[in-house]
C-alpha positions as CSV (number, residue, x, y, z in Angstrom):
1,X,-0.1,30.6,-6.2
2,X,-1.0,33.0,-9.0
3,X,-4.6,31.9,-8.8
4,X,-4.7,32.4,-5.0
5,X,-3.1,35.8,-5.4
6,X,-5.6,36.9,-8.0
7,X,-8.5,35.7,-5.9
8,X,-7.2,37.6,-2.9
9,X,-6.8,40.7,-5.0
10,X,-10.3,40.4,-6.3
11,X,-11.8,40.0,-2.8
12,X,-9.7,42.9,-1.5
13,X,-10.8,45.0,-4.4
14,X,-14.4,44.2,-3.7
15,X,-14.0,45.0,-0.1
16,X,-12.4,48.3,-0.9
17,X,-15.1,49.2,-3.4
18,X,-17.9,48.3,-0.9
19,X,-16.1,50.3,1.8
20,X,-16.2,53.4,-0.4
21,X,-19.9,53.1,-1.5
22,X,-21.1,52.0,2.0
23,X,-18.7,53.9,4.2
24,X,-21.6,55.3,6.3
25,X,-23.0,51.8,6.8
26,X,-19.8,49.9,7.6
27,X,-19.0,46.3,6.6
28,X,-19.6,43.4,8.9
29,X,-17.0,40.5,8.3
30,X,-16.6,37.2,10.1
31,X,-14.8,34.0,9.7
32,X,-14.9,30.3,10.8
33,X,-12.1,27.8,11.4
34,X,-13.3,24.5,9.8
35,X,-10.6,22.5,11.4
36,X,-11.6,23.7,14.9
37,X,-15.3,22.9,14.2
38,X,-14.5,19.4,12.9
39,X,-12.4,18.7,16.0
40,X,-15.4,19.6,18.2
41,X,-18.1,17.5,16.5
42,X,-18.3,14.2,18.4
43,X,-19.8,12.2,15.5
44,X,-17.0,13.3,13.2
45,X,-14.3,12.3,15.7
46,X,-15.8,8.9,16.2
47,X,-16.0,8.3,12.5
48,X,-12.4,9.6,12.1
49,X,-11.2,7.1,14.7
50,X,-12.9,4.2,12.9
51,X,-11.3,5.4,9.6
52,X,-7.9,5.7,11.2
53,X,-8.3,2.1,12.4
54,X,-8.9,1.0,8.8
55,X,-5.9,3.0,7.6
56,X,-3.6,1.3,10.1
57,X,-4.9,-2.1,9.0
58,X,-4.2,-1.2,5.3
59,X,-0.7,-0.1,6.2
60,X,0.0,-3.4,8.1
61,X,-1.2,-5.3,5.0
62,X,1.1,-3.4,2.7
63,X,4.1,-3.8,5.0
64,X,3.5,-7.6,5.2
65,X,3.4,-7.8,1.4
66,X,6.5,-5.7,1.0
67,X,8.3,-8.0,3.5
68,X,7.1,-11.0,1.5
69,X,8.6,-9.5,-1.7
70,X,11.9,-8.8,0.2
71,X,12.0,-12.5,1.3
72,X,11.4,-13.6,-2.3
73,X,14.2,-11.4,-3.5
74,X,16.5,-12.7,-0.8
75,X,15.7,-16.4,-1.6
76,X,16.5,-15.7,-5.3
77,X,19.8,-14.2,-4.5
78,X,20.8,-17.1,-2.3
79,X,19.7,-19.8,-4.8
80,X,20.8,-18.0,-8.0
81,X,23.9,-20.1,-8.6
82,X,21.8,-23.3,-8.4
83,X,19.2,-22.2,-10.9
84,X,19.0,-22.2,-14.7
85,X,18.5,-19.0,-16.6
86,X,14.9,-19.8,-17.3
87,X,14.1,-20.4,-13.6
88,X,15.9,-17.1,-12.6
89,X,13.8,-15.2,-15.2
90,X,10.6,-16.8,-13.8
91,X,11.4,-15.9,-10.3
92,X,12.2,-12.3,-11.2
93,X,8.9,-12.1,-13.1
94,X,7.1,-13.3,-10.0
95,X,8.8,-10.6,-7.9
96,X,7.9,-7.9,-10.5
97,X,4.3,-9.1,-10.6
98,X,4.0,-9.0,-6.8
99,X,5.5,-5.5,-6.6
100,X,3.0,-4.4,-9.2
101,X,0.1,-5.9,-7.1
102,X,1.3,-4.0,-4.0
103,X,1.6,-0.7,-6.0
104,X,-2.0,-1.2,-7.3
105,X,-3.2,-1.9,-3.8
106,X,-1.5,1.2,-2.4
107,X,-3.1,3.3,-5.1
108,X,-6.5,1.7,-4.4
109,X,-6.3,2.6,-0.7
110,X,-4.2,5.8,-0.6
111,X,-4.3,7.1,-4.2
112,X,-5.8,10.4,-5.3
113,X,-9.2,8.7,-5.8
114,X,-8.6,5.8,-3.4
115,X,-10.7,4.6,-0.5
116,X,-9.1,7.0,2.0
117,X,-9.9,10.0,-0.1
118,X,-13.5,8.8,-0.7
119,X,-14.2,8.0,2.9
120,X,-12.7,11.2,4.2
121,X,-14.8,13.2,1.8
122,X,-17.9,11.2,2.8
123,X,-17.0,11.8,6.4
124,X,-16.6,15.6,6.1
125,X,-19.5,16.3,3.8
126,X,-22.3,16.0,6.4
127,X,-20.5,18.4,8.7
128,X,-19.7,20.8,5.9
129,X,-23.4,20.8,5.0
130,X,-24.4,21.7,8.6
131,X,-21.7,24.4,8.7
132,X,-23.0,25.9,5.5
133,X,-26.6,26.0,6.8
134,X,-25.4,27.5,10.1
135,X,-23.3,30.2,8.4
136,X,-26.2,31.2,6.2
137,X,-28.5,31.6,9.3
138,X,-25.9,33.6,11.2
139,X,-25.0,35.8,8.3
140,X,-28.7,36.5,7.7
141,X,-29.7,37.1,11.3
142,X,-26.6,39.1,12.3
143,X,-26.2,41.0,9.0
144,X,-22.8,39.8,8.1
145,X,-21.5,41.0,4.6
146,X,-18.7,38.4,4.3
147,X,-17.8,35.2,6.2
148,X,-14.5,33.4,5.3
149,X,-13.1,30.0,6.1
150,X,-9.8,30.5,7.9
151,X,-8.6,26.9,7.1
152,X,-9.3,27.2,3.3
153,X,-6.8,28.1,0.6
154,X,-7.4,31.8,1.0
155,X,-4.5,32.9,3.4
156,X,-5.5,35.1,6.3
157,X,-2.4,36.8,7.5
158,X,-4.2,38.2,10.6
159,X,-7.6,37.5,12.1
160,X,-9.0,39.1,15.3
161,X,-10.7,36.7,17.6
162,X,-13.8,38.9,17.9
163,X,-14.6,38.1,14.2
164,X,-14.4,34.3,14.8
165,X,-17.9,32.9,14.7
166,X,-16.8,29.2,14.8
167,X,-18.4,28.7,18.3
168,X,-21.6,30.2,17.1
169,X,-21.6,27.6,14.2
170,X,-20.8,24.8,16.6
171,X,-23.7,25.9,18.9
172,X,-26.2,25.8,16.0
173,X,-24.9,22.3,14.9
174,X,-25.2,21.0,18.5
175,X,-28.7,22.5,18.7
176,X,-29.7,20.8,15.5
177,X,-28.2,17.5,16.7
178,X,-30.3,17.8,19.9
179,X,-33.4,18.5,17.9
180,X,-32.8,15.4,15.9
181,X,-33.0,13.4,19.1
182,X,-36.6,14.4,19.8
183,X,-39.1,11.5,19.9
184,X,-41.4,12.6,17.2
185,X,-42.4,9.9,14.6
186,X,-41.3,12.1,11.8
187,X,-37.8,12.5,13.1
188,X,-37.5,8.9,14.1
189,X,-38.4,7.9,10.5
190,X,-35.9,10.4,9.2
191,X,-33.2,9.0,11.5
192,X,-34.0,5.5,10.4
193,X,-33.7,6.5,6.8
194,X,-30.4,8.2,7.5
195,X,-29.1,5.1,9.4
196,X,-30.3,2.9,6.6
197,X,-28.4,5.0,4.1
198,X,-25.3,4.9,6.2
199,X,-25.7,1.1,6.6
200,X,-26.0,0.8,2.8
201,X,-22.9,2.9,2.3
202,X,-20.9,0.9,4.9
203,X,-22.2,-2.3,3.2
204,X,-21.0,-1.0,-0.1
205,X,-17.6,-0.3,1.3
206,X,-17.5,-3.7,3.0
207,X,-18.5,-5.4,-0.2
208,X,-15.8,-3.7,-2.1
209,X,-13.3,-4.6,0.5
210,X,-14.4,-8.3,0.4
211,X,-14.2,-8.3,-3.4
212,X,-10.7,-6.8,-3.2
213,X,-9.7,-9.4,-0.6
214,X,-11.1,-12.2,-2.7
215,X,-9.2,-10.9,-5.8
216,X,-6.1,-10.7,-3.6
217,X,-6.6,-14.3,-2.3
218,X,-7.2,-15.5,-5.9
219,X,-3.9,-13.9,-7.0
220,X,-2.1,-15.4,-4.0
221,X,-3.6,-18.8,-4.9
222,X,-2.5,-18.4,-8.5
223,X,1.0,-17.5,-7.4
224,X,1.1,-20.5,-5.0
225,X,0.1,-22.8,-7.8
226,X,2.6,-21.3,-10.2
227,X,5.3,-21.6,-7.4
228,X,4.4,-25.2,-6.8
229,X,4.6,-26.0,-10.5
230,X,8.0,-24.2,-10.8
231,X,9.2,-26.0,-7.7
232,X,8.2,-29.3,-9.2
233,X,9.9,-28.5,-12.5
234,X,13.0,-27.3,-10.6
235,X,13.1,-30.5,-8.4
236,X,12.8,-32.7,-11.5
237,X,15.6,-30.8,-13.3
238,X,17.7,-30.9,-10.1
239,X,17.1,-34.6,-9.8
240,X,18.1,-35.1,-13.5
241,X,21.2,-33.0,-12.9
242,X,22.2,-35.0,-9.9
243,X,21.7,-38.3,-11.8
244,X,23.8,-37.0,-14.7
245,X,26.4,-35.8,-12.3
246,X,26.5,-39.2,-10.5
247,X,26.9,-41.0,-13.8
248,X,29.7,-38.7,-14.8
249,X,31.5,-39.2,-11.5
250,X,31.0,-43.0,-11.9
251,X,32.5,-42.9,-15.4
252,X,35.4,-40.8,-14.2
253,X,36.0,-43.2,-11.3
254,X,36.0,-46.2,-13.7
255,X,38.3,-44.4,-16.0
256,X,40.7,-43.7,-13.2
257,X,40.5,-47.3,-11.9
258,X,41.1,-48.6,-15.4
259,X,44.2,-46.3,-15.9
260,X,45.5,-47.3,-12.5
261,X,45.0,-51.0,-13.3
262,X,46.7,-50.7,-16.7
263,X,49.6,-48.8,-15.1
264,X,50.0,-51.5,-12.4
265,X,49.9,-54.2,-15.0
266,X,52.6,-52.4,-17.0
267,X,54.8,-52.0,-13.9
268,X,54.3,-55.7,-13.1
269,X,55.3,-56.7,-16.7
270,X,58.3,-54.5,-16.5
271,X,59.4,-56.0,-13.1
272,X,59.0,-59.5,-14.5
273,X,61.1,-58.5,-17.6
274,X,63.8,-57.0,-15.5
275,X,63.9,-60.1,-13.4
276,X,64.2,-62.3,-16.5
277,X,67.0,-60.1,-17.8
278,X,68.8,-60.3,-14.5
279,X,68.6,-64.1,-14.4
280,X,69.9,-64.5,-17.9
281,X,72.9,-62.3,-17.1
282,X,73.7,-64.3,-14.1
283,X,73.6,-67.6,-16.1
284,X,75.9,-66.3,-18.7
285,X,78.5,-65.2,-16.2
286,X,78.8,-68.7,-14.6
287,X,81.8,-70.8,-16.0
């Protein structure tokens, strides 16, 4: 904010100084609205639509990966009581690794120097170049002293429509576009070279996307292999646990059966002893 304020103060100071020294002449000032110009350049709008389609595709990919991580976390919470400490740590490590991958992919696509920023810059640059050339021509032909960009960081608190030369800039851009459509061999060759450059740039972007997709697929394959290995280890440990549990239950059952049999035997011996004692007592009581 301080920098913008200083810049505005410098410009106003220059204007004031020029207005004093050239009061008789008068100052001619104009401005453009870059956003308005971009909205009315067909080639820019078509490319913007293609870029927006890519952006939506990237967002869908990220949302799918986030959903996958959420499922992994949900499965871990459901199975936590059945897993050993080592298996829990491995699953948590996998989740952290996946989250890191998603964050890296988000930065690659939407970060400060990501694909979106680069492609937007590449998209705007040709139009900006045309605007710059058109502004130079208009300023020179119509004797403008200053031409500002209304959509830039310099804040314009008020701007009269009569000073807006955006439509003049658009007119020159459209004329230049029509001139490029002439059937001269020179322009055809220039157009072919431009299309070739665009194709190479698109191929470069596509190749990077394919490489990124391949790296993502390799990571997914690695994760699947690690998951299969962990599942195999987990299944083996679970089987071993079930076998030990079955043996323990069998031993406990045998122990209970043995105790029950011993108890029954003792009760039988006691009953027999009581019967013998009763018989002896009856014999002694007889005369």
